[in-house]
N, CA and C atoms as a LAMMPS dump frame, in Angstrom:
ITEM: TIMESTEP
0
ITEM: NUMBER OF ATOMS
288
ITEM: BOX BOUNDS ff ff ff
-5.0000000000000000e+02 5.0000000000000000e+02
-5.0000000000000000e+02 5.0000000000000000e+02
-5.0000000000000000e+02 5.0000000000000000e+02
ITEM: ATOMS id mol type element x y z
1 1 1 N 90.001 -56.596 351.399
2 1 2 C 89.574 -55.028 351.965
3 1 3 C 88.419 -54.728 350.976
4 2 1 N 88.372 -55.026 349.765
5 2 2 C 87.431 -54.658 348.837
6 2 3 C 85.813 -55.215 349.335
7 3 1 N 86.051 -56.416 349.745
8 3 2 C 84.776 -57.104 350.179
9 3 3 C 84.312 -56.603 351.404
10 4 1 N 85.019 -56.028 352.518
11 4 2 C 84.909 -55.307 353.646
12 4 3 C 84.122 -53.964 353.141
13 5 1 N 84.835 -53.191 352.069
14 5 2 C 84.202 -51.902 351.854
15 5 3 C 82.923 -52.07 351.257
16 6 1 N 82.575 -53.066 350.3
17 6 2 C 81.613 -53.116 349.528
18 6 3 C 80.245 -53.269 350.479
19 7 1 N 80.405 -53.988 351.817
20 7 2 C 79.631 -54.16 352.789
21 7 3 C 79.507 -52.919 353.691
22 8 1 N 80.588 -52.307 354.176
23 8 2 C 80.744 -51.354 354.968
24 8 3 C 80.764 -50.055 354.578
25 9 1 N 81.136 -50.024 353.313
26 9 2 C 81.497 -48.701 352.769
27 9 3 C 80.449 -47.598 352.653
28 10 1 N 80.827 -46.61 352.612
29 10 2 C 79.599 -45.524 352.733
30 10 3 C 79.501 -44.692 353.732
31 11 1 N 78.917 -43.466 353.72
32 11 2 C 78.943 -42.36 354.824
33 11 3 C 78.099 -42.996 355.983
34 12 1 N 77.18 -43.819 355.854
35 12 2 C 76.425 -43.863 356.962
36 12 3 C 76.142 -45.415 357.634
37 13 1 N 76.752 -46.307 356.972
38 13 2 C 76.496 -47.712 357.341
39 13 3 C 77.07 -47.977 358.698
40 14 1 N 78.297 -47.771 358.953
41 14 2 C 78.981 -48.103 360.434
42 14 3 C 78.097 -47.405 361.328
43 15 1 N 77.507 -46.004 361.159
44 15 2 C 76.963 -45.377 362.2
45 15 3 C 75.655 -46.227 362.378
46 16 1 N 74.851 -46.443 361.225
47 16 2 C 73.576 -47.32 361.375
48 16 3 C 73.69 -48.626 362.295
49 17 1 N 74.764 -49.243 362.182
50 17 2 C 75.198 -50.556 362.772
51 17 3 C 75.264 -50.053 364.259
52 18 1 N 76.208 -48.972 364.635
53 18 2 C 76.316 -48.583 365.968
54 18 3 C 74.922 -47.982 366.579
55 19 1 N 74.008 -47.552 365.889
56 19 2 C 72.855 -46.943 366.409
57 19 3 C 71.806 -47.894 366.711
58 20 1 N 71.75 -49.085 365.899
59 20 2 C 70.961 -50.173 365.71
60 20 3 C 71.234 -50.904 367.086
61 21 1 N 72.644 -51.228 367.19
62 21 2 C 73.151 -51.813 368.154
63 21 3 C 72.561 -50.987 369.809
64 22 1 N 72.654 -49.687 369.714
65 22 2 C 72.17 -48.919 370.888
66 22 3 C 70.715 -49.08 371.066
67 23 1 N 69.907 -49.732 370.382
68 23 2 C 68.485 -49.717 370.46
69 23 3 C 67.731 -48.541 369.827
70 24 1 N 68.353 -47.944 368.965
71 24 2 C 67.761 -46.843 368.046
72 24 3 C 67.194 -47.515 366.918
73 25 1 N 66.145 -48.621 366.906
74 25 2 C 66.296 -49.629 365.977
75 25 3 C 65.063 -49.567 365.141
76 26 1 N 64.057 -48.288 365.008
77 26 2 C 63.203 -47.95 364.3
78 26 3 C 63.611 -46.812 363.216
79 27 1 N 62.948 -46.728 362.068
80 27 2 C 63.232 -46.022 361.185
81 27 3 C 63.408 -44.326 361.628
82 28 1 N 62.043 -43.887 362.369
83 28 2 C 62.002 -42.773 362.998
84 28 3 C 63.185 -42.338 363.864
85 29 1 N 63.738 -43.364 364.814
86 29 2 C 64.378 -43.252 365.858
87 29 3 C 65.972 -43.001 364.964
88 30 1 N 66.158 -43.799 364.083
89 30 2 C 67.446 -43.48 363.43
90 30 3 C 67.523 -42.075 362.772
91 31 1 N 66.382 -41.557 362.218
92 31 2 C 66.304 -40.257 361.513
93 31 3 C 66.757 -39.399 362.573
94 32 1 N 66.382 -39.452 363.619
95 32 2 C 66.461 -38.452 364.779
96 32 3 C 68.082 -38.349 365.308
97 33 1 N 68.604 -39.853 365.426
98 33 2 C 69.77 -39.638 365.579
99 33 3 C 70.747 -39.298 364.66
100 34 1 N 70.646 -39.306 363.281
101 34 2 C 71.235 -38.867 362.277
102 34 3 C 70.515 -37.981 361.114
103 35 1 N 70.497 -36.704 361.899
104 35 2 C 69.545 -35.584 361.168
105 35 3 C 69.952 -35.236 359.712
106 36 1 N 71.25 -35.625 359.497
107 36 2 C 71.779 -34.975 358.186
108 36 3 C 71.569 -36.029 356.812
109 37 1 N 71.325 -37.54 357.376
110 37 2 C 70.899 -38.295 356.413
111 37 3 C 69.433 -38.121 355.763
112 38 1 N 69.298 -38.275 354.248
113 38 2 C 68.104 -37.982 353.935
114 38 3 C 67.266 -39.263 354.012
115 39 1 N 65.94 -39.205 353.665
116 39 2 C 64.922 -40.377 353.872
117 39 3 C 65.17 -41.406 352.934
118 40 1 N 65.445 -40.935 351.985
119 40 2 C 65.994 -41.961 350.824
120 40 3 C 67.182 -42.594 350.872
121 41 1 N 68.011 -41.777 351.475
122 41 2 C 69.415 -42.426 351.677
123 41 3 C 69.331 -43.326 352.939
124 42 1 N 68.62 -43.083 353.791
125 42 2 C 68.514 -43.967 355.157
126 42 3 C 67.725 -45.205 354.635
127 43 1 N 66.781 -45.217 353.828
128 43 2 C 66.064 -46.567 353.199
129 43 3 C 66.888 -47.059 352.6
130 44 1 N 68.04 -46.67 351.703
131 44 2 C 68.858 -47.266 351.045
132 44 3 C 69.737 -48.184 351.569
133 45 1 N 70.337 -47.46 352.47
134 45 2 C 71.538 -47.917 353.248
135 45 3 C 70.886 -49.316 354.1
136 46 1 N 69.78 -48.959 354.662
137 46 2 C 69.186 -50.121 355.663
138 46 3 C 68.965 -51.129 354.62
139 47 1 N 68.341 -51.203 353.381
140 47 2 C 68.089 -52.071 352.612
141 47 3 C 69.542 -52.916 352.378
142 48 1 N 70.477 -51.958 351.979
143 48 2 C 71.799 -52.633 351.558
144 48 3 C 72.328 -53.66 352.636
145 49 1 N 72.25 -53.18 353.995
146 49 2 C 72.751 -53.561 355.091
147 49 3 C 72.138 -55.037 355.204
148 50 1 N 70.712 -55.287 355.092
149 50 2 C 69.755 -56.048 355.094
150 50 3 C 70.312 -57.073 354.133
151 51 1 N 70.442 -56.876 352.941
152 51 2 C 70.648 -57.67 351.759
153 51 3 C 72.267 -58.045 352.027
154 52 1 N 73.012 -57.528 352.829
155 52 2 C 74.346 -58.109 352.898
156 52 3 C 74.318 -58.72 354.48
157 53 1 N 73.201 -59.042 354.905
158 53 2 C 73.502 -59.944 355.843
159 53 3 C 73.732 -59.216 357.468
160 54 1 N 73.781 -58.019 357.418
161 54 2 C 74.211 -57.638 358.649
162 54 3 C 73.113 -57.097 359.699
163 55 1 N 72.094 -56.96 359.095
164 55 2 C 70.639 -56.344 359.948
165 55 3 C 69.697 -57.099 359.659
166 56 1 N 68.592 -57.421 360.503
167 56 2 C 67.196 -58.166 360.222
168 56 3 C 66.246 -56.978 360.137
169 57 1 N 65.345 -57.183 359.422
170 57 2 C 64.294 -56.221 359.351
171 57 3 C 62.949 -56.924 359.702
172 58 1 N 62.148 -56.633 360.809
173 58 2 C 61.037 -57.064 361.309
174 58 3 C 59.826 -56.181 361.356
175 59 1 N 58.869 -56.923 360.332
176 59 2 C 57.479 -55.848 360.172
177 59 3 C 56.407 -56.296 361.14
178 60 1 N 55.71 -55.423 361.711
179 60 2 C 54.936 -55.853 362.781
180 60 3 C 53.511 -55.433 362.131
181 61 1 N 52.506 -56.527 362.221
182 61 2 C 51.418 -56.393 361.82
183 61 3 C 50.346 -55.465 362.509
184 62 1 N 50.616 -54.032 362.475
185 62 2 C 50.009 -53.079 362.966
186 62 3 C 49.567 -52.036 362.07
187 63 1 N 48.815 -51.301 362.854
188 63 2 C 48.461 -49.878 361.958
189 63 3 C 48.418 -48.467 362.844
190 64 1 N 49.478 -47.999 362.306
191 64 2 C 50.105 -47.872 361.091
192 64 3 C 51.226 -49.118 361.532
193 65 1 N 51.857 -49.586 360.373
194 65 2 C 52.843 -50.48 360.236
195 65 3 C 54.327 -50.138 361.017
196 66 1 N 54.639 -51.273 361.575
197 66 2 C 55.92 -50.573 362.435
198 66 3 C 56.883 -51.626 362.04
199 67 1 N 58.067 -51.005 361.859
200 67 2 C 59.233 -51.884 361.344
201 67 3 C 60.518 -51.615 362.539
202 68 1 N 61.032 -52.857 362.72
203 68 2 C 62.381 -52.605 363.574
204 68 3 C 63.292 -53.307 363.366
205 69 1 N 64.745 -52.674 363.18
206 69 2 C 65.796 -53.536 362.994
207 69 3 C 66.631 -53.809 364.109
208 70 1 N 67.329 -55.051 363.771
209 70 2 C 68.344 -55.527 364.957
210 70 3 C 69.575 -56.235 364.034
211 71 1 N 70.464 -56.093 364.803
212 71 2 C 71.792 -56.823 364.165
213 71 3 C 71.725 -58.553 364.093
214 72 1 N 72.318 -58.871 363.088
215 72 2 C 72.208 -60.499 362.677
216 72 3 C 73.372 -60.804 363.606
217 73 1 N 73.447 -62.068 363.792
218 73 2 C 74.863 -62.638 364.458
219 73 3 C 75.852 -62.117 363.716
220 74 1 N 76.021 -62.201 362.253
221 74 2 C 77.016 -61.538 361.624
222 74 3 C 77.481 -60.002 362.028
223 75 1 N 76.273 -59.396 362.141
224 75 2 C 76.408 -57.977 362.399
225 75 3 C 77.04 -57.78 363.894
226 76 1 N 76.405 -58.487 364.676
227 76 2 C 77.11 -58.7 365.903
228 76 3 C 78.328 -58.992 366.37
229 77 1 N 79.271 -59.611 365.377
230 77 2 C 80.558 -59.838 365.286
231 77 3 C 81.505 -58.771 365.021
232 78 1 N 80.587 -57.498 364.504
233 78 2 C 81.342 -56.259 364.335
234 78 3 C 81.487 -55.344 365.606
235 79 1 N 80.634 -55.681 366.574
236 79 2 C 80.527 -54.893 367.933
237 79 3 C 81.947 -54.599 368.313
238 80 1 N 82.946 -55.611 368.662
239 80 2 C 84.059 -55.279 369.155
240 80 3 C 85.027 -54.039 368.181
241 81 1 N 84.918 -54.265 366.919
242 81 2 C 85.388 -53.248 366.015
243 81 3 C 84.671 -51.902 366.094
244 82 1 N 83.471 -51.955 366.259
245 82 2 C 82.518 -50.553 366.267
246 82 3 C 83.199 -49.852 367.611
247 83 1 N 83.183 -50.713 368.718
248 83 2 C 83.575 -49.915 369.952
249 83 3 C 85.054 -49.618 369.956
250 84 1 N 85.947 -50.4 369.288
251 84 2 C 87.123 -49.565 369.197
252 84 3 C 87.136 -48.163 368.563
253 85 1 N 86.275 -48.314 367.182
254 85 2 C 86.313 -47.169 366.454
255 85 3 C 85.788 -46.102 367.338
256 86 1 N 84.793 -46.23 368.051
257 86 2 C 84.303 -45.216 369.096
258 86 3 C 85.187 -44.723 369.986
259 87 1 N 86.078 -45.763 370.781
260 87 2 C 86.99 -45.406 371.605
261 87 3 C 88.117 -44.409 371.017
262 88 1 N 88.661 -44.784 369.648
263 88 2 C 89.614 -44.155 368.767
264 88 3 C 89.17 -42.773 368.426
265 89 1 N 88.079 -42.591 368.186
266 89 2 C 87.459 -41.058 368.058
267 89 3 C 87.561 -40.587 369.315
268 90 1 N 87.016 -40.97 370.492
269 90 2 C 87.102 -40.389 371.675
270 90 3 C 88.344 -39.918 371.983
271 91 1 N 89.345 -40.417 371.796
272 91 2 C 90.949 -40.297 372.128
273 91 3 C 91.409 -39.388 371.163
274 92 1 N 91.079 -39.139 370.006
275 92 2 C 92.044 -38.744 369.012
276 92 3 C 91.177 -37.871 368.11
277 93 1 N 89.893 -37.511 368.491
278 93 2 C 89.37 -36.433 367.326
279 93 3 C 88.64 -35.659 368.39
280 94 1 N 89.091 -34.396 368.385
281 94 2 C 88.535 -33.063 369.134
282 94 3 C 87.1 -32.622 368.658
283 95 1 N 86.042 -32.541 369.401
284 95 2 C 84.668 -32.053 369.209
285 95 3 C 84.997 -30.734 368.864
286 96 1 N 84.09 -30.156 367.613
287 96 2 C 84.509 -28.982 367.236
288 96 3 C 83.174 -28.042 367.766
């Protein structure tokens, strides 16, 4: 469990994986989907997910530069778990 938490632990990583899968794959789109995360924290969490092999980062040679994120094959193996977590939340957590 320690290894899993070292990769997926933290307040934002699971949500980031879910949103990247949902095609919110640019930095600015992720910021809009997650308005309470700071720019510094978003950048840090994305770097950690990339270092852990969960996401790819593709830089396009454009002006201004464009960066897009996608799930790696390893990241995609988490999709059933993410869907189960989402469904669990829909069933058991009431919106405030």
